[in-house]
N, C-alpha and C positions, 0 to 999 in steps of 0.2 A: 504493499499499500504506499502510495506516495502522496504526501500532503503539500500543496503548493500555496497554503494560506499565507505563509510569511516570505514567499519568494521574491526576489528582487532581480532586476536586469542590471548586470554590471557593464557589459560592453555590447555594442552592436556595429556591425559593419556591413556594408552593401558592396558587391562586386557585380559587373556585367560579364556574363559568359554566353558566347555564341556556340554555334555548331562547328566542330572541328572539321568535319567532312566537307563542309562548304567554305572552310577556310575564314570563318567569320571572326576569329580571334577573340580576345577578352580584354576587358578594362579593369585593373584592380585598384581599389581605394587605398590610399596611403594613410587615411585617418578614419576614425570612428565617425559614424553618423550622428548627427545632432538629435537629442531626445528631449521628451518633456514627460511629465508625470502622466499626462492622459495618453501619450502614445505607449508608454510603458504597460499601461493598464490594459489597453486595447491588444497588445501583443501577447501579454500573459493570457488573457481570456480567450483571444480567438486562435493563437498559435500554439502555445504551451499547453494549455488545458485540453485541447482535442487530442494532441499527441499522447498525453499521459492516459487519458481515459479510453480513446479509441485506437490508438496506435497499436499494431501487431507486435509482440515481443520476439525480437531476433537476437543473435549473438553474432559479433564480429568473428570472422575466421580467416585463415589463411592456409594454404596448402601445406606449407613447411614450418612457419613460425608466426605466431599471432602477432608479435611485435613488427612484422613486416606489412601488417595490414595498414594501409596509408591513413585513413580516418582514425583508427583506434591509436596509431602512433602520434599524430600530430594532436589529437584530443588530449593525450596524456600529458604532452609538453605544455599545453595551455593551462591544464589543471594544476601542474606542478608550478608554473609561473605565469600568472595571468597577464603579466607585463608583455609577453610575447604574442598576445592575441592577435595583434595586427598582422604581423609577419607570418605567422602560422596559419592564419586564415587565408592568406594569399597562397600558400603552398596547397591547402586544400581546394581552393578555387581553381589552381592549375590542374590538380588532379581531376576535379570535375570536367574541366574543358577536354582533358585527354580521354574521358569516359564518354563524351558527347559526340559519338561518331554515327549514330544511327540516323537516317534521312528524316525520320519523323520528329525528332527532338528539335524544339524551337528554342532560339536564344532568349535570353531574359535576364532578370535580376537573381542573384543568389545572396541570400541574407544569412549571416551567421551571428548567433546571439549567445552570449555567455550569461547563464542564470546562476544565481547564488542562493543558498539556504532552502533547497528542497529538502523536505523532512522525510527520511525514510525510516525503515525499522533499525537501521544501524546508526541513525544520527543524521545531522544535516550534510548535505553534499552539494557539489556544484554540477552544473549540467550544460552541454553544449547543444544549441539547436541549429539545425540546417534546413533551409527553406529554400526550394527552386521555384522560381515563377516562369512559367512557360507561356502564359496567355494573360491578358488583362482585360477588364470589364469596362463597359460604359457606365457612367454615372452623371447625375445632373448637379451643377452648382448654381447658386444664385449670386449675380455679380451686380453691383450698382454703377451704372453708367449714366452721366448727365442727368442726375437726380431722379433716376428711375431704376427699376430693379429689372434685370434679364435673366432668363434661364439659359446657362451655359452647358453644352455638352462637353465632358472631359472623359478621359481614359485613365483608369488607375488600378492598383492592386485590390483584388477583393479580399475581404475578410471573412467571408462566409464559408469558404471552403479551402483547405489546404490542397494545393495541387500535389507537391511532393514534399515531405518533411521527415525529419528524423531527429531524435533526441537521445543523447547518451549520458549517462551519469558517470560521476568521477569514481564510483566505488566499484567498477567491474566492466565486463565486456557487453553487458546488455544494451540493446539500442531498440528503441520504439519507432516504428516505421508507418508512415501513411503515404500511399501512392495512388492517387484517385485516377491517374492516366496510365497505370501499369499495363492496361491491355494494348497500348501502342507499342511500348518498348520496355524491357526489363533492366535498362542500364542503371537506373537509380539504386536497385537492390543488388544486381549481380556485379557491376562494374565499379560503381562509385563507393558504395558502402562495403561490398563484399561481406554480406551477412547471411547467416543460415537461420532457419527457423528454430526457435529455442525449444528445448525438451521440457516444456511445461507440462503438468499433469493434463491439461486440456488437450494440448496439441498432440501429446502421445497417444491419449485415449481416442482422439478423433481419427488419427492414423490407423490405429489397430482396429477401429470400427469399420474404417473403409475396406481394410484387408478382409476382415470377417464377412463382410457383406459381399465382396467379390468371391470369397470361397463358397458362401451359400449359393450364389448364382451358378457356380460351376458344379455343384453336386447334382447329379443326374436324377435320381429316383425320389419320389415323395417320401418314402420311409427313411431313407438316409438323411435328406434335408431336414426332417422332423427330428431325427436322433441328434444331428449336429446341433440343432437349435436348443434341444433339451439339455445336451451335454454342457453348452455354453451357459445355460441358464443355471444350472446346478452349481456350476463352477463359480459363477459370480456371486451366487448366494452363499458360498462357503468360505469367503475371506474377504479382508479389506484390499488385498492387492492380488494381481495375477502377472506373472511374467510373460514376455513375449514368447519365451520357449515353450511354455505350457500352452499358448494359444496355437503355436506352430504344429506342437504335436497332436493337439486336438484335431486340427485341420488335415493332418496327414493320415487320419483314420478313414476319411472320406475322398481324399484326392491323393494322387501320387506325389512323391517327394519333389519331383521336377515341376509339378504344376504349382505346388505351394511355394516353391522357391521363385517361379516366374511371377507370380502374383505379388509376392513380398518385395521383390525387387522393384516391381512397377509402382507399388505404394511408396517405397522408399525414395525414389526418384521424384514422385509428384509431391510428396510431403517435405523433402529435404531433410529427413530425419534419419538417424542411423537404424533405429529400431532393430537392435541386436537381441539375441536370445535372453540376456540378463537384464534387459530393460523391465523395470517394474512399472505396472499401469494400475491406477487406482481404479477398484472395481465399480465404484459408484459413478465415476467419470465414464467409464466403458460402458455401463448400463445405459446412459443416456444415448450413446452413439450406436447401440446394437439393438434397439427396440424394434426396428424395422426387420431385423433378422430373426428375432425371437418371438416376434407376434405375427408371422407371417406363414402360411402353409400353401405349398404348390400342389394344386389338384392335377394339372396338366400344363403342357407348354402353353404359356401365355394366360393361364387361369389360376389365379391366387386368391386366397382368403386372408383378410388381414383383421386382427382383433385390436381395437383401438382402446379398450379399457385397460388402465395400466397394471391392475392386479391379475387380469385374466390372460392366460397363456394356453396355446393349443397343446393338448396332451396326446391325442391321437387322431388319426384321419384314416378313414376307410373309404376309398374310391372304387366305384363300380361303373364299368362302361355299360351304357344303355344304347338302345336304337337311336334315341334322338340327341344323345351327349353323354353326360356324366350324372351319377348319383353319389353323394358324398355324405357320410355321416362323420361329424366332427365332435370330439370330446374337448370340452374346455375345463381347464384346471384353475382355481381361484387361488392365488398365492396369499400367504399371510404376510410376507415381508412387506414393509412400507414402500410405496411407490413415491418418487419424486413429484 
């Protein structure tokens, strides 16, 4: 939990960054931007707060040595000596320019902000915020001309929605990321920040849930699919945690080892997580992401029955082929454990 009630902006600088593939170049500020108390309040409310509340948690990474991650390295230097903020923000801006090679990347402002006194579980920390502006919005202003007021159209930076933002705290390698334009290009995450999804309980449970759904979809017969669902349900009810190794072994009762490995590799790639056998997953979190697996019974190809009541699970299915289609008898079991 991060408390920003006492946070302050200590430094702010703005650089202009173009698209490298179009040779647009960059313009680096030598000095910090002028600020006011009202501006600081706007930036805290509209830039910092959404990142803390809505940003997805990632961790900086590097293939060989974390200290070689550019943003992690220069952020650490600024945290150690805030007087180096200007010069190291320029190095970070140059790194952003080198990452801006995709043709869909638009040139624009790059804002770097040093925050102080974010309250975390371990005490007060500093934070660095990075905000990339790739587009501006129209807005109206009122101007007095010749003793009359006129409405003037202007173009500026919107405070309503962060386009690309990231914030990292001085206490570790965690970085919170927002990328509302990520569908166009992944450079902000993959090239600039070089960040991987954090192994939080929620992220691990979501990835494991996607894997189990993929396994359930591959199981061929109705009886086996139901047995797989029941085995998973019993295991989740039997403890606070379940290892990825247990999940994999359960899956290998119904699919070949090769099939399970292929599905697991696919989920690893999409989730950006290691998902090794020794990874422990919170059973209650996993329960949320596997309800569609444990409350569904396949009667035939393309014909499924889903139970939506939280405590009701399918215990048995008897399917009979008829002249006109199918006749099914379904036993429903009401569980005693609390549903979320």
